[in-house]
C-alpha positions, -999 to 999 in steps of 0.1 A, spaced: 0 0 0 13 35 -9 22 58 19 -5 83 9 -31 56 8 -20 43 42 -23 78 57 -59 82 42 -69 48 56 -55 57 90 -74 90 90 -106 73 80 -101 47 108 -97 75 134 -128 93 121 -148 61 123 -136 54 159 -144 90 170 -179 86 155 -184 53 172 -173 67 206 -195 98 201 -228 79 194 -235 71 231 -227 107 240 -251 120 213 -278 96 224 -274 107 260 -275 144 250 -307 139 230 -323 120 259 -314 148 284 -328 175 260 -361 156 256 -365 151 293 -356 187 301 -376 205 274 -408 184 277 -417 192 241 -409 229 243 -384 244 218 -355 253 240 -321 262 225 -299 240 247 -273 234 221 -271 271 212 -270 280 249 -241 256 253 -224 273 224 -229 308 240 -213 295 272 -184 281 252 -180 315 234 -180 333 268 -155 309 283 -133 311 252 -133 349 253 -126 351 290 -98 325 286 -83 344 257 -84 377 276 -69 361 307 -41 346 286 -34 380 269 -33 397 303 -9 371 317 13 373 286 14 411 288 28 409 323 0 430 339 -6 423 375 -42 418 388 -52 443 414 -49 429 450 -81 448 459 -106 471 442 -116 503 460 -152 504 471 -159 535 450 -147 517 418 -167 486 427 -199 507 431 -191 526 399 -186 493 379 -217 477 395 -241 506 386 -225 510 352 -230 473 345 -267 475 355 -274 506 333 -255 493 303 -270 458 304 -305 473 306 -297 497 278 -287 469 255 -316 447 265 -345 471 268 -337 505 252 -356 515 220 -323 530 206 -306 496 207 -335 479 190 -317 476 157 -292 453 174 -319 430 187 -342 433 156 -328 403 137 -336 380 166 -368 394 182 -401 410 173 -416 441 189 -445 436 213 -451 470 227 -438 492 255 -428 480 290 -422 508 314 -406 542 309 -385 544 277 -383 506 274 -398 481 250 -412 446 252 -399 421 227 -403 383 220 -379 360 203 -388 353 167 -377 317 164 -380 290 191 -351 266 192 -317 272 176 -291 299 176 -315 328 170 -336 318 199 -306 317 222 -292 351 210 -326 367 212 -331 356 248 -296 368 257 -301 402 241 -335 408 257 -325 397 292 -308 424 313 -298 398 339 -281 377 313 -264 407 296 -251 419 330 -228 388 330 -212 398 297 -211 435 304 -197 430 339 -170 408 326 -161 434 300 -159 461 326 -137 439 348 -113 430 320 -112 467 310 -105 477 346 -75 454 346 -61 465 313 -72 502 310 -85 513 344 -88 550 336 -108 545 304 -130 519 321 -137 542 350 -148 569 326 -171 545 307 -186 532 339 -190 567 352 -210 577 321 -234 548 326 -236 555 364 -245 591 356 -272 579 333 -286 556 360 -286 585 384 -303 607 359 -330 580 354 -337 580 391 -340 618 392 -363 617 361 -387 593 380 -386 615 411 -393 646 391 -421 630 373 -436 618 406 -434 653 420 -450 668 390 -479 643 392 -483 645 430 -471 609 434 -450 618 464 -478 634 484 -496 610 507 -533 609 513 -528 617 549 -509 648 540 -536 660 517 -563 654 544 -542 672 570 -537 701 547 -574 704 540 -582 703 577 -557 729 584 -571 751 557 -606 748 571 -594 758 606 -576 788 593 
């Protein structure tokens, strides 16, 4: 047998062996998916892929940081921790719920209406598969917070000043949102209690 033919035969034998060993694993995975989903179209394979992408990106970033010789901070000041936390909350919600970021979500979800002040309600277009998983990720602020928070932490290690500024921007926006709600409540009399109104009216009568 020629060396080239021997190499092809060996490669085919390895492929067949991998497929043979993989059949029980695939059967087990299908069984677990059927028992978990109970007939619902859940994107378990795509979710697994998203986790793999996340772990791959974090691993690559950690390796790059290690190779660059940068040292991890021994501690993070409380002020920076609060800044990054609030910034993560605001940016994750902006990505997942803001009308302005709808073009990013549009290929994966459909508009259902409004949900709260300056936020929209959306629903995934396809059930099962990659688009379902991406749609759920992009419309879930709790899910997005994991990715955004990781980005902020990696940025804080590699470029702390720029990361502080970015987090400060989102923290200022979050603070502005709170003030907008408070101002709106004052304008509409939402902060005035019924007892206060009654007391005021009685005082007015006595005077």
